N, C-alpha and C positions, 0 to 999 in steps of 0.2 A: 337527565333525571328519568329520560323515559325511552332510554335505551337498552337492548338487550343484556349488556356487561350491568347496567344499574339495577334491573331487575335482578339479574345472577345473584349480586348481592344482597338484594332482598333475601332471598330465596336461602341464600347460605345462612345468614343469622336466626331466623326462624328454628324452631324446634324441630318441626318435622321435615324441613330441608337437612338437618342433619340424623335424623335415624333411618335406619336401613330397611331397605323394600325390598321385597320379594318379585317375581315376574311377573306377577297377577297385579302387581299396583296397589299391593295394601301395604299397612305400617304393620310394625312389628305386634304394637297391642293389637291390633284385629285379627289377625291370622288366626284367630281360634273359635273366630264367632262366622265362620262360613266356611263352606269346602268346596272345592274344585273338581268339575266333572272332566273324566278321562274324555270325553264327547266332544271336541273342538276348544277344551280348555272354557266352556262356560261355566257361571256359576249358578249353581243351584241353591234354593231356599236350606237354611238350617233350621230357623224358626220361623219369623216373620218377614214378607217379601219385601215390605218396605226398609225395615230395620238392614235386610241382607244387602238390598241396594244401598243404604247406605254407607255400610262398614266397607262394602266394596269399594265404595268413592269417597273415602275418609281422607286419604291423600290430597285428591282432589278439592274436596271442601275446605281442607286448610289451606291448600295455595289459594283461593279463590278469596278465603277470608283473612289470612295473616299475611298474604304479600300483597296481592295483586288490590286489595280493598284500602292498605296502609296508602296507595296512591291520593285518597280523600283525605286524608290525614294533614293537619299544619305542620306537623312535627316533620315531615319527609322534605318540606322546603323550607323550614327556618327551624333554627336550633337554637333556643336559648343556654347562653353562657354566661359563668358569673365571673366578672374580670374586675381588676384595680385599675384606676386609671392614676398613673403618676407624674406629676408635672412638678417643673423647677422654678423658682424664685426667687429673687434677691430679698433675703431677709434683712441684711444691714445689720444693725445692734439690737434690733427686735428680737426678743423670742416667739419662735414660730405661732402662728395662730390667724384668726379670721383678721384681726388688726395690722397683722404683717404682711397679709395679702392684699390687703385692701391700698395699704402706702406703697406695696409694689408694682399696683397697676399702672400699667402704660395706656390706658385707653379710657375715652369721654364717651359719654352716652348724649344721644340725641333724643329728646324726649320727643320734640314736634316739631314741626315746619309749616308755616300757615302764609299764604299768598292772598291777595286780593284778587277779585276776579277779573280784573283789567291788567293785572300782572304779568307782564311776560316770562311765561316759566322757565326759558333757558339761562333769565338773569340768576336764577338760583344757584348756578355752578360760584357766584360769587359769594352765596351764602356759606357752600361748604370750605372755600378758602377761608372765608373769616374764623370761623369754626375751628380750623386747625390754629389760626393766628391768636387766638384768644386762649387756646393750650399749647404752648411752646412745648411745654416737657412730654406731652403724650405724640405716640406715634399712631395711633388707631381711633377711629371713630365708630362707634357703633350706634345701630336703631335697631329698636325692638317692637315688632308689630303685633300685638294681641289678635286670636282668632277673630274675636267676636268685632274687629274694626270695618268698618267699609273704608272701602279704597279712595283715596283722597289725592286730588291732582297735583299738588305739590309735593305730596308723598311719593309719587311713582314718576315725578320729575326727578326729584335728588336719589332716588334708589338707583337711577342710572350710574351712578358713580359709587355705588354700594355693589357689594358680591352678596347672594346668600349663603349663608352657613348651614350647611346639610346635617342634619338631625342624625345623633348616632339611633341606630336601629332599635326599638324599645317597646315594651307594650304600654307606653303611656302616649296618651292623644291629644290633640286641641292644645300642644303646646305652642309659645309665642313663637313668631317667626325672627330670626335674628338676622341682621345684616352688617357687614363688616367693610370698611376700606382702610388705606394706610397712606401715608403721609407722602410717600414717594408719587403713589398713584395719580395724587393730586399736584405734586410741585416737581414731579421728577419729569426728566424727557427722554422720549424713547428714540431709540436709534435702530437700524440694521445696519449690519458691517457683513460682508461679503466672507465666508468660508474660507481660513486658513487654517495649515497645517496643525498649528497650535491649539485651533478651535475645536478638534475633534475628541478629545477627552472632556471636553464640556458638554458636545452633543450625548455623548454616552451617559454621563453623569445626569443629565436633563431628562434624557430617555428613560433610563429606568426608574426615575423617581424614587417612590416610597417600596419599590419592590424589593423583596428580601434577595439575598443571594441564593443561588441555586445550591441546594443542599442544605443549607442552613434554616433552621427552625423560625417563625416569624415571630416578629416581636410581639408584646404584651400588646393583645387586639381591647382596646377600650370599649368597643360593641357590645352591647348585653344581648343581642340578637346577630346570628349570622347566617346565611344563605348556604344551602346544602349543595352547592351547585358544582357540578363536575368539569366546567370547564377550566381549564390550563391557561390560567390568564400568565404565568408565568412564560410557556413556551408562546403564548402571542408577542408578547416582550421580545424576546430572545428572536424571534422570527424577524420583526422589526427590526432591530441592533443589525442584524445578518441584510438585510436591504439597506438601511442607511450607511452601513460599510461599504457597502457596493456603490452608492450612488455619492459617497464624499469622494472615493477611490477616482470615479470616472471626474467628478469636477474639479479637482486637483491637478488629475493628469492630463484631461482632454481638454483643449482649447475651446470646441465646439462641441461639448457635452449639452445635451437635450436639459438638464436639469438647473435649476437654482437654488443654492443652500445658502443661508444669511442667518445668523446668529441676530438673538432679540437683546439689546442691552440697554439697562435705564442709568441715565446719570447726566453728562455733560457732553452734548454733541460734538464741541469743539475739540475735546481732548479725545485721543488714542483709544481704542478700544480696550486693550487691556486696564485701562483705568475706570472703564462703568463695568458695572456689575452685570454680569450674564443672568437675564431671566427668559429665555427660551431661544428656537431656533425654528426654522421653517424651510420645507422643503416644497418645492414647485415645478412643473412642468408643463409647456403648451397643453392646452386641450383641444382636441382635434374631432372630437367626436358629439359636437353640440347638435349637428342636425340629425343623429339617430336618437335623441331625446324627445323627438316632437309626437312618437306614436303612443307613450305612455304618459306623459308629463303635460302642464299647462306652461306651453313658450309660446312665445310669439315668432313668426318667422318674419318680422320686418327689423330685424336685428342682423343683416347679413352682414353690416358694416364693422360687427365686431367680431368675424371669422378669425383674425390674426391676434385678437387682443384677450383671447379667453386662454385661463391657467388652471389645472389642477392641481390642488394643493394635497401633497403624499403624504405629508407628515408636519405636525405644528404642535411643539410643547412649548408649555407658557405658565409663568407662577399664576395662581389663582389671583391673586391680588391686582393682577395686570388685565385680567378678562375687560375690565371695564373699557379699556383703552383700544378695544378691537378696532373701531373702525380707523383711530391712528395708524395701528399698526400695517393693518390693510392697504391704507394710503401710503404708507412709507413704501411697504411694498410696492405699489403701484408706481412709483416714482423710480424706483431701482431697476424694474423689468418691463416697462412698458405694457404690461397687465391689466386690465380694469374690469374684469368680470373674471371670479374666484369661483371655481368648484370644488367640493369635497365629496367623496362617493364612496359608500359604504355596503355592506349587504351581511345577512345573516349568514350564509352560506360559504363567503369567501375568509379569505382571511382578513383582520383588520387593522388598521392602521391609527394611530392617534389623532386627532386634531382636538385640543381645549379649547378651541374657541366656534366650534362648530354649534355652541348654544347661542352665539351671536350671527350667526348665519338662516337665512330664511331657506327654510324647506321647501322645496316645489313639489307641490301637489300634484299626485296622480289624474291623470283626466278622470272625470267623473264618469263617461261612455267615450268605450274606444271606438275608432274610425276603420277598423279594419279587422279580420281574424286574426286572433294571437295564437299560433302554433305552438304547442309543447316542445316541438323537435326542430328549431330552424336553422340555418346555415351558419356553422361555428365560424367567429371571427378570429382569425391568427395573427393577427398586427400586433407587434410588440417593438417599443420604442429602442431599448440599449438591450442587446442579447446578454450582457453580464448581469444585469440586473431583473432579480426573480419579482416582478411586480405581478399581481393578478391581471389577466385579461379578461375584460367584462363583453357579454355578451347583451347588448342594449335592448333586443328583441326578447330575449329569453328570460335571462336575468332578472332578479328581485332587488332593486336596488334603492338605496336610501340618498338623494342627491340632497346637498346644502349647496345654497347660492349665496354670493356677497357680492353686490354691483356698486360698493363705497357710496350707496344712496344712506342717508340718515335714518336712522333707527326709528321708528313706529311700532307701540307696544299697542296690544290687543288684548282684553281682559277683560272678565265679567266681574260687577259690583259683589255681587253676593255669592255666597257660599254653597255651593250645589252638592251633594249627595246623590250618589246614583246608586241604587241596587240591582243588581245582576249584569252580568255583560254579554247579553244577547246581539245579534246582529242589530236590532235597532239603536241597541245601547253604542255599536260601534259607529254606527251612522251617526248619532247624535254627537259623539265626541268629534268625530270629524268636522261636522260642520262647524261644532264649537271653537275647537283649534283652528280652522280655514276660514274663519268669518271675514278677514281680511278680503279673500280671492273672491272679486265680484265679476260680472261680466264686463263691467266698463274700464277693467284693468289698472284701473286708478292708484291704486295703494300699492300694487307690486310694482308698478313702472316708474313710481316716484319714491319710495323707501325701502327700506330692508325690513318686510315684516316679520315681527315676533309675537309668540302668542304667550300670554302667561294668565292660566285659568287656573279658578280655586274650585278646581272638581276631587270629589273624592268618588270611588268605585268600589263596593265590596261586592264579592263574589266568592263563591266556595274555592279552599283552598285548589291548587294545581289548574285552575279552567285558565287563566293568564299563561302561567308557564309554558302548557299544552300548546296556546295557539302560537305561541312564538319560539318552539321548541324547533331547531334546525339541523339538531344533532341525530336525529332517529334516522335510518337506514331500513328499510324494509327488505329482507332477505330474498322474499319472492318476487319483487317487482325492479326491473332494471331503472325504470323513470317514475321517478318519484312523485311527476306531475300527475301521471293516469295510477297512482296508488291512493285506494280509498281513505286511508290515512292521513292522506296529507291533500286530498279534492275536496274544493269547497264549493256549495250548489249556489250559494247566493252571487251576486251580481259582482264586477270587478270594483264598484264602489265601496263594498264589503270586505272583499278578498285582499283589496291596496292595505287595508287599515293593519294587517298584520304581517305584511310580505313588503310593500313601498312607504313602508314608515312603522313608527314604532309609538304606539302611545302612550308607553312607559315615560316617553321623553316629556311627556307636560303633565300627566294624570298620576294621581297618588291613587295604587291601589291598595286596598286592604284586605287579605284572605280572613273569611270568616263567617259564620250564618247568623244572620240577626234573628235576636230572640224576640225584642217587644219594639216599639216606637213609643217616645213619650211624646206626645203632640203638644202639649202645654209647655215643656220646656225644652222642646226643640232639639230632641237628640234620639239618635238610634243607640239599642243598648246589643253590644254583642259579649262573648263570652268575656272575654278579655278588656274591654276596652267600651269606651262610651264616645260615638261621632257627633258633634255639634251640626246642624246645618240650619240654613236659611230657607233654603228650598229643598224638598226631597221628592226626586222622581222614581217612581219604580218604572222599571224596564226589564222586569225581570219574567218574559216571557217564554214560553218553551215550544218546540216544535213538537213535542211528544211526550206525553204524560197519561200512565194507564187510569182508567177509571174504573170502576168496580161499585157494585151496589152496597157494600160495605167498606166505607172510606177508613173506617179504623185498620183496616188490614195492611192500608198504605203507609201507615206510621213509619214502619221500618220496613224497607225494602231488603227481600233477600239477598244473598251474595252471589248468585247463581242466575241474577235478573239484570237485564241491560235496558238502556233506554240512551240511545243515541241523539244527544242535543248538542252536545261539544266535541272538539277535537280530543279532548282526556277521553271521554266514554268510546271514542275508537280505539282509543289506544288499550283502555281496559278491555275491552271486547276482543284484540287482536292478542293480547297475552291470556285472557281465558280459555278463547278456542286454542292455543299454542299448547297449553295445560291439559286442556281437555284431550287433543290428540296425542298428548306422550304419556296421558294416563289410562286410558280406555279406548285405545285407537280402534276396537272393533265393534263397542257395544255402545256408544255415546249415543245420543239424540238429541237434535236441536229444533226449540218449536219457535217458529217466526208468527208472529202478529200485525197486521198490517195489510193495507192494500192500496198504498200511493206508491211513486215512484222512489222515495226512499228505501222501502220495502226492498224492491227491485236490486237497487243499489247495493244493499247489503247481502242480499244473496249472491251477487256477482262477487261479492269480495270473498265470502266463504268457501264458494266452490273453486275462486283462484289462489286460496290460500290453504287447498288441502283437504276441504270437506266433500264426501261423497252425497251426490245429490239423494240417495237412498236414504241418508242420515239426515234430510230435512223434511219437516212440516211446516208447510203455510198454511193457516188458518185465516182466511181473511173476514171482517167482520160485514154487517149489513149496511150498506152506504144509501143514506136517504140523499135523493138528488131533485133537483126542480123539477119544473112543468118542462116537459117537451126533452127532457135529458139536456139542456143547455149546461147546466155546471158541469157536465162530464167532457164536453169539449173545452171549455174556458177554464177551467180549474188548473192553474200554473202546475200543481202538485199532484195530479191523477190526468190519466188521459186512457178511458176505457178502451178506445180503439187498439193501441198499441199493446196494451195489457191483457188483452183475451191472447195478441199473437203469442207474448211471453210468457203466459201460463200456459198456452199448449207447447210451446218448446221446452218449459221446464218439466211438464207432465212426461213428455217423450223420452225425457233423460233418466227418468225412475223417480222423479221427487213429487210426494204425496200434496195436493191441495184441495182446501176444503172450504165451499163459500158459505157467507150468511150466518156465521157463527161469531156471537160476541164474547168478549172474555166476561167470565160470572166469579170466578176466585180461583185461588190457588190452594196446593195442600203441600204443609211447611212441615218439617220433619219435628217430633215432639222433642228433640234435645240441641235443635239448632236451625238458623235461619237459613236451611236449604229446601229449595221446591223439589217436591217429591213428584206431583202430578199438578196439571194446568186442567180446569173443567170452563167449558165454552157453552153457551147456549143457543139453539139454533132459532133462526129468526124466519117464519112468525111461528112456526111448530112446538118453541121452547123444549125442545127435546135435549138432552144434557150428552156432552160428549167429554171424555177424559182421555187425555194423554201422558203418557211420562214423559220426562225431560230432564238433561242435564243442565241443559241452558237454554233459558226463557227471554228472546229478544221482542220487543214490543215497539210496535209504532203507531200505539196507540193517538190519535190527533185531540189528548186533550190539552191545552195551553198554560195551564196552572198547577206547579206543585202543589201535592198537600200540605207542605210546611209553609210555603206562601199566602197559601190561602187561610190555613188559621194564625198567621202573623196578621193579614189583613182584619181578620175576624176578633182577634184578641185588642187589636189597634182602635176597634169601633169604626171602621171605616164603611160607608154604605156600599153593600155587596146584594146583588142578584142571582142566586146562583151560584155558579163557579166564577161569574163576570163580576169584575169591580166596576161600578157605577163612576162615571164621570162626566163633565160638561162638556159643551163644544169645545172648550179651550183647553181640553186634558186635564181640569180641575178636578180633584177628587171631593169630598165632602169636607175635607180641611183644607181651607185656603190656601195652604204651606205645601201640600204635598199632591203632585201631579202622577199620571200613569199614562202610559202609551204601551199599546201592543194588541196582541190577538186576545188577550185576557181582557180586555176591559168592553164597556159597552156605554153607548152615550145616553144620558138618561133622557134626555126629552126625544121625543119621536121626530128625528128632523126626516125631511123627505129625499135628503142625498146618502141615504146609507149605501156604505161600499163595502167590496170584499177586494181581497188579494191586492192591496194598496202596497205601493213603493216604501220602503223603508228612508228611503233618503228624502223622499217627500213629507213621509211622517216627522222625520226630523228638523225638516224646515219648519214647518207648522209649529212645531214646539218650541222652537226658539224663538217663533215670533209672539207666541201667547207668553213667553217668559219675556219679553221685551228685550232680549238680547241682542238678536239679528233681526226688529222689525222689517216688513214689505209692504213698500209703498201699494201695490197693486194684489195686496193678498186676497186668495180667494179660498172658500171652506172647500169647493170640491176638488177632486184628485182626479190627476189627467195625466201622471208620468207612469209610465208601463212598470211591471213587475217583471223581474227575470229569474229565471229558474233553470240549473242543468243539474244532471246526474249522469252515472254511470251505468249502461245496462249490461245484464248477461251477455257472453261473446263478444265483449268487446266492442260494444256500442254505445255511444253518447247519445243522450238528448236534450234539448234545449229548446225551452216555451218562454215566449214573452207574451205575457197579455195585458191588456189594458185593464184597469179595474172596473169590478164589477158592480152596476148599479142595481137596484134593486127591481127597479123596474125591467131592467133587460133581461134578469133571471129569471121573469115569468113569462119572456116571450117563448115561443117555440121555436126549434131551431131549424126549422124548415124558413123560418125569417131569414136565416142568414147565408151567405155565400161561402163556399168551403171549395180553394184550388190547392190539389197538389203536383208536383213534380218528382220522379224519381231518375237520378244519372248519377254514374259511377258511385254508388252504393250511397248516396245522399238523398235521402226522404225529406222532402219540405212540404209543410201544408200552411197555407195563408188564409185567416179567415178574415169575412167582410161583414160588416154588419147592416141592417136595414139603410142605414146612409149611404153606404158605401165608404166606410172608414174602416181601415185593416184594426181589427181588434184583436189579432192572434198570429202568432207566426211560431211554428214547430219544426224543429231539425232534429232528424235521427241520422247518424253517421257513424263510420268507423274513424274520422277522420280526429285526430286528439286535437281539439282545438277550443278556444272559446269565442263565441257569437255574441259579444256585448254589442257589438255594432247594429244588431236587428233593432235594438232599443229606438235608434233613430227613424226608424217607419214604420212602427207602432203607433197608432195614433192619428196616421195622415190618410188625407182622403184618396183614394186611387188614383183618380186623377192627375194627384201632384204626384205620384210615382209613377209619370212616364205613361200614364194610360195602363195601367197594371191589368186591369180587367180584359179590357179589349185585345192587348196584346198576348194575354194567357188564350183567349176564345180563338184568337188568330193564329195557336200553335208555334210562337214566335219567342216562347220563353220554354226552352228545356229545363232550366234549372233556377229556381228562386235566388238560391245562393249567389252563382254566378250575376243575374241579374242586378242584384242590390250591390254587386261591387263595382259595375259598370261606373265610369269617369264622371257622369251627369250626378251620382247620389253625392257627391263632396259637395254639392251647391246645399243638400238639404243638412248634412251632416254639420255644416259649418256653425262655428257657435252664436255668430250672429244673426242665423237666419231666421231664428224666431221673432226676433226684433222687426224682421223684414216682411214677414208673415202677420203681426202686428198692425204695422202701418198699412199693409194693403188691405187687412180686415176695417179699420177705422176708415179708409177711401171708400171701400165697396157698400159697407153697411148703410150710409144715406142714399148711394144708389140704388140698391135694393127696394128699399123703403119708397123712393120716389116710384120706382117702376111697380112696384105693386097696389100703389094707389091711382094709377092711370086708370083712365076711363074705358080704356079699350082693351082690358083684362078681361079674360073669360071668367066666366061663373066659378070655376075651381081655383082661380088666383094663380093659373099655370104662366111660370116665367123660363120663357126657353135660353139657351145659352146666348143664342145670337143678339139678345138684351143686352146682356151684359159686357158681350164684345163690342156691340156700337157705342157703348156709353165711352167708354175713354182707355181703350185698348193700348192707344199710343202712349196715353202717361205710365200706362201699369209696363210697357217694357221699357220704357226709358228709368223708370226706377230699379227692374231687373238690371240693366246694364249699367248703371251707376255702382249698384251694389257690386257686380263682377269688376269694374274696375277700382273700384277702392281696396277690394280683398282680392284681386288677382294672384298676390305673393302668397298667401295661404293656400294655394289649392296645388295639389301635384300636377294634375294634369291641368295646363295651360288652356282656358276657354279662349275661342278666337272672336273678337270683336270686331262691330264694323269697320273702325278706322283703320284695322290691320289690313282689308281689303284696298283701302285707298293710298296707302302708300307706295312710293315709287319702288320701296324694297321690300322684299317678303320679312315676316317675321324672325328672327334669330333662330327659332327653334324649328325652322322648315329649311330642307335642302335647299340652298342655290342652284339656280342654273348656270349652266356653262356657257362662259362668256369669255372673250378675250381680253377684254377692257378691266381694268382694275377697280372692283366694287369699291364702293364708299363706306365707310365705319357704319355701322350698325347701331344708332341708338336708342335704347330702348327707357 
């Protein structure tokens, strides 16, 4: 939807796109309204300069208005069609009508299933069997769950044997959920048979499914709304058929083939395969790359005994009614192949293969924090199983992959009892949805080690049209950038916890997204009103915070934004900016002017994008607003989105290249053409002189740090939610003045004046606290204070990348002068690194500026740690033994700190040291100033702490890449297996580890 071909199609459909144009870039209708000078082809005024300028750019305005702004409309993504549904039924001798349809019904309806609290729920399967026995002439059973109904334990158990019926796309909302099952899924016997030659045609028909024949028109589509996607599904199916043909040929002709192909049949297993009904097929091969998944996914290294027992599912097709038998099918497959751990790999960028059972497989959650730098261009993996089969080869360290897994464990569902409706798809919304979906993934690993964990969440997300589609778009290819990872249009500024929500998982797999704009909130009846529908809720969560929103003295001018105005809050805005810049360079290549307003790191990232995509320095004007800083400029150093020391250098570089930069000018208003919403001039006011300055512009890009849009602010005001200025007031539990409405993000303010005000908090930590207050995933050791670091990264001019990891800023810390902190810097091999220490010698900031294109998320492990814990960081720096902090933080000892259970070890040590410290402070021989030396703690119980550390290393030794030496290794008669053996003439004994 966002490719060049898609936009060219839009251009061809508009009136302006079909008009003849002359060389000056004017439409035929406007050629008489201006005259062209013979000197350099510049435009001279004919009547009024502003009118003349607008007429000269009429084609440009039309593209902005009629083509690019269409990306914000719902019609571009959804197309409503009027269709007729035809179905056949046996009317027998009765005349056609409702009575005949009821008599021809082949289904019974299950109204309710109830069980006592002490009744074993697995026995409810017998109730399902009894239902079919009660209706021997009916083949289908149905359950209808109203939207307002609460989740019941007995219903959740029975629904395991039903499948949900997909709703036809329509403008109707709050419909009842329908589930259906078939008699054969309850009484039928599932069997797997090895592929035979006569089964090839069966595999073809099952693989094609309902896909129409190539070149023939589609059958009557019964949906009233269809997606305007340019993805060629038929091409994907044909590619899969080619691969399946090659695999089946290899299996039938090669006795030692790497692949296993089975047909899935329902009937009587004692009878031959041709007497049973074919309901599906499965293609698997051995999976050899399990060890390569540790870097990006939550996996345990204690499963080495399964190295030869893992399989990769290549393709699996199954009739929908038999999806509930997924566990039985996979266990039968394990009996046939001796594979007991099944994986299915898919990606947004590679060709996809079918797997109808992936809904019943557990999705591997990516690691919340990586343990090493992730480079954009790692070494390629050319390993290929069978040369004759054209299967995609994955680079597990580079490719964005979605991994599904099934270990033959029983299924356990995780859900939320109340219906959640979320407004907005911000970074905080992504973190909240990920926390909600993977609520089963805990530190103790009990759930994923004993169950196949599946999520069934009742969540609806409302966001503007195109936001979600742009986040998951993988077809766009920037013609200026050879590597999409280093392209501004695909680069993400947030941590890997947020980035992976759109590249290593698909939230659309669990969450219902509704495109639209909320018109008002009906608090009494508990529904939100969109233009075309009403959506009911039990709990409404407002997560519609924005990074940038223009602020003006007159807010009425912001009611409708001009078409040549850009704010970059989502990836869709980046696509809009790209096509606007492309149209600008095509229409007025010599006279354009772009005004950029802002002074944070995202501003310089946008400038880098413009320069790399053909914009000249001299055509850029950077206007920086006045920024209020804390005492001692502490905020300058610790703000993750702003770094004055680095930005001063960038300003000098850009000025030397001819770019105009103006400081301390705040936005005042813009001047729009009288007949259109096109900005002609932008007016700024200087601080503190209040002097006005006006700039002409063809494109105005704003990075003003307002956090709430004008539309959302009016929505909250009209809904009578308590506000204070631009902030929505909430309690300490994120609850607004309405007990059923919650809000979180940069646009909220705590109603009570608490003594732990924080700035720059992590979205992952906020999402966890919000889930705790909602009662969905409560924490035993909950704490109001914030302790997890915030990660931010951006691209800078001249191919530099910056990464900032900072601790949450407490209010009192912001009032301390910067002289109270310690800053250490290193520079080596074009890598600049700065580490900041607080007064208590805790690392509260790490900044990296380099030309290496990599993600440095692993630095989050070291922010918030004491410098003594980081291998005497400060002493080693003063001794000049650290040449580069990045290299220092990748040494083998850092694996201990990055271990998942290290925080638990620290908590145990803290509980041990706390009473020791209290007793030491209360001793009579302590000085007047209560000084406690390090020797006091060392002499108390040093041996016990060392024993706990060694026990931790013994328990988790397999989890480390570098094997730490333990004391018992030096007392063995033989050296450990990872050390070189001494040369000897005697035959050494077998090493047993």
